[in-house]
C-alpha positions as CSV (number, residue, x, y, z in Angstrom):
1,M,-10.7,43.7,20.2
2,D,-13.2,40.9,20.9
3,I,-13.7,40.4,17.2
4,L,-9.9,40.1,16.8
5,L,-9.7,37.5,19.6
6,Q,-12.5,35.5,18.1
7,Q,-10.9,35.4,14.8
8,I,-7.5,34.4,16.3
9,I,-9.3,31.5,18.0
10,N,-11.0,30.5,14.7
11,G,-7.6,30.9,12.9
12,L,-5.8,28.7,15.3
13,V,-8.4,26.0,15.0
14,L,-8.5,26.2,11.2
15,G,-4.7,26.4,11.0
16,S,-4.4,23.3,13.2
17,M,-6.3,21.3,10.7
18,Y,-4.3,22.7,7.8
19,A,-1.1,21.8,9.7
20,L,-2.1,18.2,10.1
21,I,-3.0,17.8,6.4
22,A,0.2,19.8,5.3
23,L,2.4,17.3,7.3
24,G,1.2,14.5,5.0
25,Y,2.1,16.5,1.9
26,T,5.5,17.5,3.2
27,M,6.5,14.0,4.5
28,V,5.7,12.4,1.2
29,Y,7.5,15.1,-0.8
30,G,10.5,15.0,1.5
31,I,11.1,11.3,0.8
32,I,10.0,10.8,-2.9
33,Q,9.7,14.3,-4.2
34,L,6.0,13.8,-5.1
35,I,3.1,16.1,-4.5
36,N,0.3,13.7,-3.5
37,F,-2.7,15.6,-4.8
38,A,-5.0,12.7,-3.7
39,H,-4.2,13.5,0.0
40,G,-7.3,15.7,0.4
41,E,-9.4,12.7,-0.8
42,V,-7.7,10.5,1.8
43,L,-9.0,13.0,4.4
44,M,-12.5,12.7,2.9
45,V,-12.4,8.9,3.0
46,G,-11.4,9.0,6.7
47,A,-14.2,11.5,7.5
48,L,-16.9,9.5,5.7
49,T,-15.7,6.2,7.2
50,A,-16.0,7.8,10.6
51,W,-19.5,9.1,9.7
52,S,-20.6,5.6,8.7
53,V,-19.1,4.0,11.9
54,I,-20.8,6.6,14.1
55,G,-24.1,5.9,12.4
56,W,-23.7,2.2,13.0
57,L,-22.6,2.6,16.6
58,Q,-25.6,4.8,17.4
59,G,-27.9,2.1,16.1
60,A,-26.1,-0.9,17.6
61,T,-24.9,0.5,20.9
62,P,-27.2,3.5,21.8
63,G,-25.9,3.6,25.4
64,M,-22.2,4.1,24.5
65,P,-20.8,7.5,25.5
66,T,-20.6,9.7,22.4
67,W,-16.9,10.5,22.9
68,V,-16.1,6.8,22.8
69,M,-18.1,6.6,19.6
70,L,-16.1,9.4,18.1
71,L,-12.8,7.8,19.2
72,L,-13.7,4.4,17.7
73,A,-15.0,6.1,14.5
74,T,-11.7,8.1,14.2
75,L,-9.7,4.9,14.6
76,A,-11.7,3.2,11.9
77,G,-11.3,6.2,9.7
78,C,-7.5,6.1,10.2
79,V,-7.3,2.4,9.3
80,V,-9.4,2.7,6.1
81,A,-7.5,5.9,5.1
82,S,-4.2,4.1,5.7
83,I,-5.2,1.2,3.5
84,V,-6.4,3.5,0.7
85,N,-3.2,5.5,0.8
86,V,-0.9,2.4,0.8
87,L,-2.8,1.0,-2.2
88,I,-2.5,4.4,-4.0
89,E,1.3,4.4,-3.4
90,K,1.7,0.8,-4.4
91,F,-0.3,0.7,-7.6
92,A,-0.3,4.3,-8.8
93,Y,2.9,5.9,-7.6
94,R,5.5,3.2,-7.2
95,P,5.5,2.1,-10.9
96,L,6.2,5.7,-11.8
97,R,8.9,6.4,-9.2
98,N,11.6,6.8,-11.8
99,A,9.5,8.4,-14.5
100,P,9.6,12.1,-15.4
101,R,8.0,14.1,-12.6
102,L,5.0,15.2,-14.7
103,A,3.8,11.5,-14.9
104,P,3.2,10.9,-11.2
105,L,1.8,14.4,-10.8
106,I,-0.8,13.7,-13.4
107,T,-1.4,10.3,-11.8
108,A,-2.0,12.0,-8.4
109,L,-4.6,14.3,-10.0
110,G,-6.2,11.3,-11.6
111,M,-6.3,9.4,-8.2
112,S,-8.0,12.5,-6.7
113,I,-10.8,12.4,-9.2
114,L,-11.1,8.6,-9.0
115,L,-11.4,8.6,-5.2
116,Q,-14.1,11.3,-5.4
117,A,-16.0,9.3,-7.9
118,L,-15.7,6.1,-5.8
119,A,-16.8,7.9,-2.6
120,M,-19.8,9.4,-4.5
121,M,-20.8,5.9,-5.5
122,I,-20.3,4.4,-2.0
123,W,-21.7,7.2,0.1
124,K,-23.9,9.0,-2.4
125,P,-23.4,12.6,-3.5
126,N,-25.7,14.3,-0.9
127,V,-24.2,16.2,2.0
128,K,-24.2,14.3,5.2
129,S,-24.9,15.8,8.6
130,F,-22.0,14.9,10.9
131,P,-23.3,14.4,14.4
132,S,-22.0,16.5,17.3
133,M,-20.3,13.9,19.6
134,L,-19.1,16.4,22.2
135,P,-21.0,18.9,24.4
136,T,-22.1,22.0,22.6
137,E,-22.0,24.4,25.5
138,P,-19.3,27.0,24.6
139,F,-16.7,28.5,26.8
140,F,-16.2,32.3,26.9
141,I,-12.9,34.1,26.8
142,G,-14.1,37.7,27.2
143,E,-16.7,38.1,24.5
144,A,-15.1,35.4,22.3
145,V,-16.3,31.9,22.4
146,I,-14.7,28.5,21.9
147,T,-16.5,25.2,21.7
148,P,-15.5,21.9,23.2
149,T,-15.0,20.6,19.6
150,Q,-12.6,23.4,18.9
151,I,-10.7,22.7,22.1
152,M,-10.5,19.0,21.1
153,I,-9.1,20.0,17.7
154,L,-6.3,22.1,19.3
155,V,-5.5,19.4,21.9
156,V,-5.5,16.6,19.4
157,T,-3.3,18.6,17.0
158,V,-0.7,19.3,19.6
159,M,-0.7,15.6,20.6
160,A,-0.4,14.4,17.1
161,L,2.4,16.8,16.3
162,A,4.3,15.7,19.5
163,V,3.9,12.0,18.6
164,L,5.0,12.6,15.0
165,T,8.1,14.6,16.2
166,W,9.0,11.7,18.5
167,I,8.5,9.1,15.7
168,V,10.7,11.1,13.2
169,N,13.5,12.0,15.6
170,Y,13.7,9.1,18.1
171,T,12.5,5.8,16.5
172,N,14.1,3.4,14.0
173,I,11.4,4.1,11.4
174,G,12.0,7.8,11.8
175,R,15.7,7.4,11.3
176,A,15.0,5.2,8.2
177,M,12.7,8.0,6.9
178,R,15.4,10.6,7.3
179,A,18.0,8.3,5.6
180,T,15.7,7.6,2.7
181,A,14.9,11.3,2.3
182,E,18.6,12.0,2.2
183,N,19.6,9.4,-0.3
184,P,17.4,6.2,-0.9
185,R,20.2,4.4,-2.7
186,V,22.7,4.8,0.1
187,A,20.0,4.0,2.7
188,S,19.3,0.7,0.9
189,L,23.0,-0.2,1.1
190,M,22.8,0.4,4.9
191,G,20.0,-2.1,5.3
192,V,17.0,0.3,5.0
193,K,14.1,-0.9,2.8
194,P,13.0,2.2,0.9
195,D,9.7,0.7,-0.3
196,S,8.7,-0.2,3.3
197,V,9.8,3.3,4.5
198,I,7.7,5.0,1.8
199,S,4.7,2.8,2.7
200,A,5.1,3.7,6.3
201,T,5.3,7.4,5.4
202,F,2.0,7.1,3.4
203,V,0.4,5.4,6.4
204,I,1.4,8.2,8.8
205,G,0.2,10.8,6.4
206,A,-3.1,9.0,6.0
207,V,-3.6,8.8,9.8
208,L,-3.0,12.6,10.1
209,A,-5.3,13.3,7.2
210,A,-8.1,11.1,8.6
211,I,-7.8,12.8,12.0
212,A,-8.0,16.2,10.3
213,G,-11.0,15.0,8.3
214,V,-12.9,13.9,11.4
215,M,-12.1,17.2,13.1
216,Y,-13.0,19.2,10.0
217,A,-16.4,17.4,9.8
218,S,-17.0,17.7,13.5
219,N,-16.3,21.4,13.4
220,Y,-18.5,22.2,10.4
221,G,-21.1,19.5,11.0
222,T,-21.1,18.1,7.5
223,A,-19.3,15.6,5.3
224,Q,-19.4,14.8,1.6
225,H,-17.4,13.3,-1.2
226,F,-16.0,16.7,-2.3
227,M,-15.0,17.9,1.2
228,G,-11.3,17.1,0.9
229,F,-10.5,19.1,-2.2
230,L,-10.4,22.7,-0.9
231,P,-8.8,21.8,2.5
232,G,-6.2,19.7,0.7
233,L,-5.4,22.5,-1.7
234,K,-5.1,25.0,1.1
235,A,-2.9,22.6,3.1
236,F,-0.6,22.2,0.1
237,T,-0.5,26.0,0.0
238,A,0.5,25.9,3.7
239,A,3.2,23.3,3.1
240,V,4.7,25.5,0.3
241,F,4.3,28.6,2.5
242,G,6.2,27.0,5.4
243,G,8.7,25.2,3.1
244,I,7.7,21.9,1.4
245,G,9.6,19.0,2.8
246,N,10.1,20.7,6.2
247,L,7.9,19.3,9.1
248,A,8.3,22.5,11.2
249,G,7.5,24.5,8.1
250,A,4.3,22.6,7.5
251,V,3.1,23.4,11.0
252,V,4.1,27.1,10.8
253,G,2.6,27.4,7.4
254,G,-0.7,25.8,8.4
255,V,-1.1,27.9,11.6
256,L,-0.2,31.1,9.8
257,L,-2.4,30.4,6.9
258,G,-5.3,29.7,9.2
259,L,-4.7,33.0,11.1
260,I,-4.4,35.0,7.9
261,E,-7.6,33.5,6.5
262,A,-9.6,33.9,9.7
263,I,-8.4,37.4,10.6
264,G,-8.7,38.5,6.9
265,S,-12.3,37.2,6.7
266,G,-13.2,39.2,9.9
267,Y,-12.0,42.5,8.4
268,L,-12.4,41.9,4.7
269,G,-15.8,43.6,4.4
270,T,-14.6,46.7,6.4
271,L,-11.3,47.0,4.4
272,T,-13.1,46.8,1.1
273,G,-16.1,49.0,2.0
274,G,-18.5,46.1,1.8
275,F,-17.4,45.1,-1.7
276,L,-16.0,41.8,-0.5
277,G,-17.5,39.8,2.3
278,S,-16.5,36.7,4.3
279,D,-17.6,34.5,1.4
280,Y,-14.3,35.5,-0.3
281,T,-12.0,34.1,2.5
282,D,-10.6,31.5,0.2
283,I,-8.7,34.1,-1.8
284,F,-6.3,34.6,1.1
285,A,-4.7,31.2,0.8
286,F,-3.8,31.8,-2.8
287,I,-2.8,35.4,-2.4
288,V,-0.3,34.1,0.2
289,L,0.9,31.4,-2.1
290,I,1.6,33.8,-4.9
291,F,3.3,36.3,-2.5
292,V,5.5,33.6,-0.9
293,L,6.5,32.0,-4.2
294,T,7.4,35.4,-5.6
295,L,9.6,36.5,-2.7
296,R,10.8,33.2,-1.3
297,P,10.2,30.2,-3.6
298,S,11.6,27.8,-1.0
299,G,9.1,28.9,1.7
300,L,9.6,30.4,5.1
301,L,11.6,27.6,6.6
302,G,12.5,25.8,3.4
303,E,16.0,25.3,2.1
304,R,17.1,24.9,-1.5
305,V,17.8,21.2,-2.1
306,A,19.7,19.9,-5.1
307,D,18.1,17.3,-7.3
308,R,19.0,13.8,-6.6
309,A,21.3,12.0,-8.9
């Protein structure tokens, strides 16, 4: 029972990070019907920027509280990731907005590879040790443990989701996003500027990705130029699992995928008689994707949406 509780805690933490990343995918897809496969690399840029800022602050202001350093580094990561994502949208995606869907998809894959190469040149290809900026003394729930970093991940995720829900449902930019997602041509006739709305969507997605990137690096203690690829791919799986284009679906898909992956990894060796160990946990994300696409192509909370005219 203690093992199950520990894996549930691990799954909630992992699923929270997947949910934040998946929201970026689903917001962009909901408005311009594009899968931004460079989203994982935006996460990576945010995490590596935070790593650089923490290193600079530790040298320049050694007396500053570590949690303040982490906060400032996260803010810097959000700013840089937002700039990168807006530039990607403006120069890589916007010219292809009316092109066949295969063109922007290939462009997104190309941007992913380009960002990895640029990050490798700027930050070098070696794995960086991401410093622990919060206390390391764990808390015990029975025999299961949860660290202050994991608690921070859960709290920040809930706060970020609450703020995003408020933005989408109760602000002018949120109403503009929903109008643009419904029909960009009609929205433009009502005074909405689709290009500005789409840029704002990319900014919000980048902020969520950067926060997830810093949390991911803090939880695992490392950062590198390739770190965003697999979490990005799993978050895309989570978005499809929950229903791509549906914000609630992205959250549900991310949390469920994290739980499935964590619980599966805890019992995989036992279920397979030792044939498969915890190193094979990545297979669960893609087994889930195949299963969901086979039985419910629109996802758990997704709805079938007709193509725009």
